[in-house]
DODRENZA-485128 format. One record per residue (C-alpha): residue number from 1; x, y, z; residue in three letters. Coordinates in nm, 2 decimals. Example, Ala and Ser with C-alpha at 12.3 -4.5 7.8 and 13.67 -1.06 7.14 Angstrom:
% DODRENZA-485128
[1 [1.23 -0.45 0.78] 'ALA']
[2 [1.37 -0.11 0.71] 'SER']
This chain:
% DODRENZA-485128
[1 [0.00 0.00 0.00] 'MET']
[2 [0.28 0.24 0.09] 'ALA']
[3 [0.44 0.18 -0.25] 'ILE']
[4 [0.12 0.27 -0.44] 'TRP']
[5 [0.07 0.57 -0.22] 'TYR']
[6 [0.43 0.69 -0.30] 'SER']
[7 [0.37 0.64 -0.67] 'MET']
[8 [0.05 0.85 -0.65] 'LEU']
[9 [0.24 1.13 -0.48] 'VAL']
[10 [0.51 1.12 -0.76] 'VAL']
[11 [0.25 1.13 -1.03] 'MET']
[12 [0.08 1.43 -0.86] 'CYS']
[13 [0.42 1.61 -0.84] 'LEU']
[14 [0.47 1.54 -1.21] 'VAL']
[15 [0.14 1.67 -1.32] 'SER']
[16 [0.21 1.99 -1.12] 'ALA']
[17 [0.55 2.05 -1.26] 'THR']
[18 [0.57 1.89 -1.60] 'SER']
[19 [0.48 2.22 -1.78] 'ALA']
[20 [0.78 2.39 -1.62] 'LEU']
[21 [1.03 2.10 -1.67] 'ALA']
[22 [1.27 2.16 -1.96] 'PRO']
[23 [1.38 1.87 -2.17] 'VAL']
[24 [1.74 1.79 -2.08] 'LEU']
[25 [1.98 1.75 -2.37] 'PRO']
[26 [2.15 1.42 -2.42] 'ILE']
[27 [2.50 1.44 -2.27] 'ALA']
[28 [2.80 1.39 -2.50] 'ARG']
[29 [3.15 1.30 -2.40] 'ILE']
[30 [3.43 1.45 -2.61] 'HIS']
[31 [3.74 1.25 -2.67] 'SER']
[32 [3.96 1.54 -2.55] 'THR']
[33 [3.84 1.55 -2.19] 'GLY']
[34 [3.92 1.31 -1.90] 'GLY']
[35 [4.10 0.97 -1.89] 'SER']
[36 [3.77 0.77 -1.92] 'ALA']
[37 [3.67 0.97 -2.23] 'CYS']
[38 [4.01 0.92 -2.39] 'ARG']
[39 [3.98 0.54 -2.32] 'GLN']
[40 [3.64 0.53 -2.48] 'GLN']
[41 [3.76 0.73 -2.78] 'ALA']
[42 [4.05 0.49 -2.82] 'LEU']
[43 [3.81 0.19 -2.81] 'CYS']
[44 [3.62 0.34 -3.10] 'LEU']
[45 [3.94 0.37 -3.30] 'GLN']
[46 [4.02 0.01 -3.21] 'MET']
[47 [3.68 -0.10 -3.34] 'GLN']
[48 [3.74 0.07 -3.68] 'GLY']
[49 [3.51 0.37 -3.65] 'THR']
[50 [3.59 0.73 -3.74] 'ASP']
[51 [3.35 0.88 -3.48] 'ARG']
[52 [3.52 1.14 -3.25] 'THR']
[53 [3.24 1.15 -2.99] 'MET']
[54 [3.09 0.89 -2.76] 'VAL']
[55 [2.72 0.93 -2.69] 'GLN']
[56 [2.57 0.81 -2.36] 'GLU']
[57 [2.26 0.60 -2.35] 'ARG']
[58 [1.98 0.85 -2.38] 'PRO']
[59 [1.77 0.90 -2.07] 'ALA']
[60 [1.39 0.94 -2.11] 'PRO']
[61 [1.34 1.31 -2.20] 'SER']
[62 [0.99 1.32 -2.04] 'ASN']
[63 [1.00 1.40 -1.67] 'LEU']
[64 [0.73 1.15 -1.58] 'LEU']
[65 [0.92 0.87 -1.76] 'SER']
[66 [1.24 0.96 -1.57] 'ARG']
[67 [1.07 0.97 -1.23] 'LEU']
[68 [0.88 0.64 -1.29] 'LEU']
[69 [1.21 0.48 -1.40] 'LEU']
[70 [1.38 0.59 -1.08] 'VAL']
[71 [1.08 0.48 -0.88] 'PHE']
[72 [1.08 0.13 -1.04] 'ARG']
[73 [1.45 0.08 -0.97] 'ASP']
[74 [1.40 0.19 -0.61] 'SER']
[75 [1.11 -0.05 -0.56] 'VAL']
[76 [1.32 -0.34 -0.69] 'GLU']
[77 [1.60 -0.24 -0.45] 'GLN']
[78 [1.36 -0.21 -0.15] 'LYS']
[79 [1.23 -0.56 -0.23] 'VAL']
[80 [1.58 -0.69 -0.24] 'ALA']
[81 [1.67 -0.52 0.08] 'ASP']
[82 [1.36 -0.66 0.25] 'GLY']
[83 [1.45 -1.01 0.13] 'MET']
[84 [1.80 -0.97 0.27] 'GLU']
[85 [1.68 -0.86 0.61] 'GLU']
[86 [1.38 -1.10 0.63] 'VAL']
[87 [1.48 -1.43 0.48] 'ALA']
[88 [1.28 -1.75 0.48] 'SER']
[89 [1.23 -1.89 0.83] 'PRO']
[90 [1.44 -2.20 0.76] 'TRP']
[91 [1.73 -1.97 0.65] 'LEU']
[92 [1.71 -1.75 0.96] 'GLN']
[93 [1.96 -1.80 1.25] 'ASP']
[94 [1.74 -1.89 1.54] 'THR']
[95 [2.01 -1.80 1.79] 'SER']
[96 [2.18 -1.49 1.65] 'PRO']
[97 [2.36 -1.42 1.97] 'ASP']
[98 [2.55 -1.75 1.94] 'ASP']
[99 [2.75 -1.62 1.65] 'PHE']
[100 [2.96 -1.31 1.58] 'THR']
[101 [3.03 -1.17 1.24] 'VAL']
[102 [3.34 -0.94 1.22] 'ARG']
[103 [3.64 -0.86 1.01] 'PRO']
[104 [3.98 -1.00 1.11] 'LEU']
[105 [4.20 -0.73 1.27] 'THR']
[106 [4.54 -0.63 1.13] 'LYS']
[107 [4.72 -0.83 1.41] 'ASP']
[108 [4.52 -1.14 1.32] 'GLU']
[109 [4.59 -1.10 0.95] 'LEU']
[110 [4.96 -1.05 1.03] 'SER']
[111 [4.98 -1.37 1.24] 'ASP']
[112 [5.17 -1.62 1.03] 'THR']
[113 [5.21 -1.87 1.31] 'GLY']
[114 [5.04 -2.21 1.33] 'LYS']
[115 [4.67 -2.20 1.40] 'HIS']
[116 [4.65 -1.83 1.32] 'GLY']
[117 [4.31 -1.70 1.22] 'LYS']
[118 [4.40 -1.66 0.85] 'LEU']
[119 [4.53 -2.02 0.84] 'GLU']
[120 [4.21 -2.15 1.00] 'LEU']
[121 [4.01 -1.95 0.73] 'VAL']
[122 [4.23 -2.10 0.46] 'ALA']
[123 [4.16 -2.45 0.58] 'LYS']
[124 [3.79 -2.38 0.60] 'LEU']
[125 [3.78 -2.25 0.25] 'CYS']
[126 [3.99 -2.54 0.11] 'THR']
[127 [3.75 -2.79 0.26] 'LYS']
[128 [3.43 -2.60 0.16] 'GLY']
[129 [3.54 -2.52 -0.19] 'MET']
[130 [3.74 -2.82 -0.30] 'PHE']
[131 [3.65 -3.10 -0.06] 'GLY']
[132 [3.81 -3.30 0.22] 'GLU']
[133 [4.05 -3.47 -0.02] 'ASP']
[134 [4.21 -3.14 -0.12] 'LYS']
[135 [4.31 -3.03 0.23] 'MET']
[136 [4.67 -3.09 0.14] 'CYS']
[137 [4.64 -2.77 -0.07] 'GLY']
[138 [4.54 -2.55 0.22] 'SER']
[139 [4.90 -2.40 0.24] 'ASP']
[140 [4.86 -2.29 -0.12] 'TRP']
[141 [4.53 -2.12 -0.03] 'VAL']
[142 [4.69 -1.96 0.27] 'LEU']
[143 [4.96 -1.81 0.05] 'ARG']
[144 [4.70 -1.68 -0.18] 'ASN']
[145 [4.51 -1.53 0.11] 'PHE']
[146 [4.82 -1.36 0.24] 'ASN']
[147 [4.84 -1.18 -0.09] 'VAL']
[148 [4.48 -1.08 -0.09] 'LYS']
[149 [4.41 -1.01 0.28] 'TYR']
[150 [4.72 -1.09 0.49] 'GLY']
[151 [5.08 -0.97 0.53] 'THR']
[152 [5.15 -0.89 0.17] 'GLU']
[153 [4.81 -0.71 0.13] 'ALA']
[154 [4.89 -0.50 0.44] 'LEU']
[155 [5.23 -0.41 0.32] 'ALA']
[156 [5.09 -0.30 -0.02] 'ASP']
[157 [4.80 -0.11 0.15] 'ASN']
[158 [4.56 -0.33 -0.04] 'ARG']
[159 [4.20 -0.23 0.03] 'GLN']
[160 [4.06 -0.56 0.14] 'SER']
[161 [3.90 -0.74 0.43] 'LYS']
[162 [3.84 -1.09 0.55] 'MET']
[163 [3.52 -1.14 0.75] 'LEU']
[164 [3.45 -1.44 0.97] 'VAL']
[165 [3.16 -1.60 1.16] 'VAL']
[166 [3.27 -1.72 1.51] 'GLU']
[167 [3.09 -1.92 1.77] 'THR']
[168 [3.09 -1.83 2.13] 'GLN']
[169 [3.39 -2.05 2.18] 'ASP']
[170 [3.58 -1.86 1.91] 'GLY']
[171 [3.56 -2.13 1.64] 'GLU']
[172 [3.55 -2.00 1.29] 'ILE']
[173 [3.26 -2.15 1.10] 'VAL']
[174 [3.22 -1.91 0.81] 'GLY']
[175 [3.41 -1.65 0.61] 'CYS']
[176 [3.39 -1.41 0.32] 'VAL']
[177 [3.65 -1.19 0.16] 'GLY']
[178 [3.60 -0.85 0.00] 'MET']
[179 [3.83 -0.60 -0.17] 'GLU']
[180 [3.83 -0.30 -0.39] 'LEU']
[181 [3.95 -0.44 -0.73] 'MET']
[182 [4.02 -0.28 -1.06] 'LEU']
[183 [3.73 -0.41 -1.26] 'ILE']
[184 [3.49 -0.31 -1.53] 'THR']
[185 [3.13 -0.19 -1.48] 'ASP']
[186 [3.02 -0.55 -1.53] 'ASP']
[187 [3.25 -0.69 -1.26] 'GLY']
[188 [3.51 -0.84 -1.48] 'MET']
[189 [3.89 -0.79 -1.50] 'ALA']
[190 [3.99 -0.50 -1.73] 'TRP']
[191 [4.15 -0.73 -1.99] 'TRP']
[192 [3.81 -0.90 -2.05] 'ALA']
[193 [3.68 -0.59 -2.21] 'ASN']
[194 [3.94 -0.32 -2.28] 'PRO']
[195 [3.67 -0.08 -2.40] 'CYS']
[196 [3.51 -0.06 -2.05] 'SER']
[197 [3.59 0.21 -1.80] 'VAL']
[198 [3.79 0.04 -1.52] 'VAL']
[199 [3.76 0.16 -1.16] 'LYS']
[200 [3.82 0.02 -0.82] 'LYS']
[201 [3.49 -0.15 -0.73] 'ARG']
[202 [3.38 -0.38 -0.44] 'PRO']
[203 [3.42 -0.75 -0.51] 'PHE']
[204 [3.31 -1.03 -0.29] 'VAL']
[205 [3.48 -1.38 -0.29] 'SER']
[206 [3.57 -1.68 -0.08] 'ASP']
[207 [3.22 -1.71 0.08] 'LEU']
[208 [3.21 -2.04 0.28] 'VAL']
[209 [3.00 -2.17 0.57] 'VAL']
[210 [3.10 -2.49 0.74] 'ASP']
[211 [2.86 -2.77 0.64] 'SER']
[212 [2.76 -2.83 1.01] 'ASP']
[213 [2.63 -2.47 1.04] 'TYR']
[214 [2.44 -2.41 0.71] 'ARG']
[215 [2.07 -2.33 0.68] 'LYS']
[216 [2.11 -2.08 0.97] 'ARG']
[217 [2.13 -1.76 0.78] 'GLY']
[218 [2.50 -1.72 0.83] 'LEU']
[219 [2.57 -1.66 0.46] 'GLY']
[220 [2.32 -1.38 0.45] 'LEU']
[221 [2.48 -1.23 0.76] 'ARG']
[222 [2.82 -1.23 0.60] 'LEU']
[223 [2.69 -1.06 0.29] 'LEU']
[224 [2.50 -0.80 0.49] 'SER']
[225 [2.82 -0.72 0.68] 'LYS']
[226 [2.99 -0.67 0.34] 'CYS']
[227 [2.72 -0.43 0.23] 'HIS']
[228 [2.74 -0.24 0.56] 'GLU']
[229 [3.12 -0.19 0.51] 'ILE']
[230 [3.07 -0.07 0.15] 'VAL']
[231 [2.79 0.18 0.24] 'ARG']
[232 [2.97 0.29 0.55] 'GLY']
[233 [3.35 0.28 0.58] 'GLU']
[234 [3.44 0.25 0.21] 'TRP']
[235 [3.18 0.51 0.10] 'ALA']
[236 [3.31 0.76 0.36] 'GLU']
[237 [3.67 0.70 0.25] 'ASP']
[238 [3.57 0.78 -0.11] 'VAL']
[239 [3.37 1.09 -0.01] 'ARG']
[240 [3.68 1.22 0.18] 'ALA']
[241 [3.89 1.20 -0.14] 'MET']
[242 [3.95 1.49 -0.38] 'THR']
[243 [3.73 1.50 -0.69] 'PRO']
[244 [4.02 1.38 -0.90] 'ALA']
[245 [4.08 1.08 -0.67] 'GLN']
[246 [3.71 0.99 -0.67] 'ARG']
[247 [3.72 0.93 -1.05] 'LEU']
[248 [3.91 0.61 -0.99] 'ASP']
[249 [3.65 0.46 -0.75] 'PHE']
[250 [3.29 0.34 -0.77] 'ASP']
[251 [3.12 0.20 -0.46] 'VAL']
[252 [2.76 0.23 -0.60] 'ASP']
[253 [2.76 -0.14 -0.68] 'SER']
[254 [2.92 -0.46 -0.54] 'ILE']
[255 [3.01 -0.76 -0.76] 'PHE']
[256 [3.09 -1.13 -0.73] 'LEU']
[257 [3.12 -1.44 -0.94] 'LYS']
[258 [2.99 -1.79 -0.87] 'VAL']
[259 [2.99 -2.13 -1.05] 'ASP']
[260 [2.68 -2.12 -1.27] 'ALA']
[261 [2.60 -2.48 -1.16] 'GLU']
[262 [2.60 -2.39 -0.79] 'ASN']
[263 [2.22 -2.33 -0.75] 'ARG']
[264 [2.23 -2.30 -0.37] 'ALA']
[265 [2.48 -2.02 -0.38] 'ALA']
[266 [2.30 -1.84 -0.67] 'ILE']
[267 [1.97 -1.86 -0.48] 'ASP']
[268 [2.15 -1.71 -0.17] 'LEU']
[269 [2.29 -1.42 -0.37] 'TYR']
[270 [1.96 -1.35 -0.53] 'LYS']
[271 [1.79 -1.34 -0.19] 'ARG']
[272 [2.06 -1.09 -0.09] 'ALA']
[273 [1.97 -0.86 -0.38] 'GLY']
[274 [2.22 -0.97 -0.65] 'TYR']
[275 [2.12 -1.00 -1.01] 'ARG']
[276 [2.29 -1.19 -1.30] 'GLU']
[277 [2.51 -0.99 -1.54] 'LEU']
[278 [2.67 -1.25 -1.76] 'SER']
[279 [2.81 -1.61 -1.78] 'LYS']
[280 [3.17 -1.66 -1.88] 'VAL']
[281 [3.37 -1.97 -1.94] 'ALA']
[282 [3.69 -1.95 -1.72] 'GLU']
[283 [3.93 -2.17 -1.53] 'GLU']
[284 [3.93 -2.25 -1.16] 'LEU']
[285 [4.27 -2.31 -1.00] 'LEU']
[286 [4.24 -2.62 -0.77] 'VAL']
[287 [4.53 -2.70 -0.53] 'PRO']
[288 [4.66 -3.05 -0.56] 'THR']
[289 [4.95 -3.01 -0.31] 'SER']
[290 [5.12 -2.75 -0.10] 'GLU']
[291 [5.29 -2.60 -0.41] 'THR']
[292 [5.10 -2.70 -0.72] 'SER']
[293 [4.75 -2.64 -0.87] 'VAL']
[294 [4.55 -2.77 -1.16] 'THR']
[295 [4.31 -2.57 -1.38] 'ALA']
[296 [3.95 -2.69 -1.41] 'TRP']
[297 [3.71 -2.55 -1.67] 'PRO']
[298 [3.41 -2.37 -1.51] 'VAL']
[299 [3.12 -2.16 -1.62] 'LEU']
[300 [3.11 -1.86 -1.39] 'ASN']
[301 [2.81 -1.63 -1.34] 'MET']
[302 [2.89 -1.27 -1.27] 'TYR']
[303 [2.64 -1.09 -1.04] 'MET']
[304 [2.59 -0.74 -0.92] 'GLN']
[305 [2.40 -0.56 -0.64] 'ARG']
[306 [2.31 -0.19 -0.64] 'ASP']
[307 [2.44 -0.02 -0.32] 'MET']
[308 [2.28 0.32 -0.37] 'ARG']
[309 [2.02 0.45 -0.13] 'SER']
[310 [1.69 0.56 -0.28] 'PHE']
[311 [1.69 0.92 -0.39] 'ASN']
[312 [1.39 1.04 -0.61] 'PRO']
[313 [1.59 1.35 -0.71] 'PHE']
[314 [1.94 1.22 -0.82] 'PRO']
[315 [2.06 1.58 -0.89] 'SER']
[316 [2.02 1.66 -0.52] 'ILE']
[317 [2.28 1.51 -0.28] 'ASN']
[318 [2.05 1.39 0.00] 'LEU']
């Protein structure tokens, strides 16, 4: 009911102001301004065209159409947010106080000793992703995690976090990694589409929940914590940058990829508000020992979630 009432209010506002609303011209990006524009102009040359100007996708010129388009997108996002917060009863954690979801601290990420937190996470991921018979490769996974989240990441000031779910006894039973990666606007590495504008965007990976603790909503809680960090800490960091620095970042969306045959994981991501972008044939590196891996062919699904709050007047910074 509230949605239809809001829509009625929007239509009334349109009817009162449509006569005064000018038709906005379609924006054009000249190839002589800005790195993103030069990159797009270069792509046109690579594609064998002699055009000197890149034209954006035209927005609806009618004010009513524009407002209804924004309203539709906001309703879809509100539905996704509601599904994330109120999952099916059998997915809900019936005892939320029994678990803690938090990022590992710098001290924990720097701990390279036996039974360190990051080593426990590496073993959990190895077992959850590759199976019990691949546990010999957990050292390889740990080295990979040190690059993404641990000692090497800290030394390089890499913008990443490893989140864990802990029981009251401190046992790690779930994890997820997130980082700001140089990717395209469809979540893929820059070399997958050289004509896309590449920025540092949030990317989620390494989501695992121990098999004994599944069906308790822990996966949704891990994803919710990721979204909270993007909207809070990372968004504030970007807002504190200079306008020139902000051109290299985009925290309005969050991305991930998942095996297209993993229906349980895909359903989880959709409940958390993610939508499918594309399917790409890639290779998955599977550890076979402490030092070696083998490549398995896999069809990955790339997914995206909008992180923007609803603003019916995008030109106004609410």
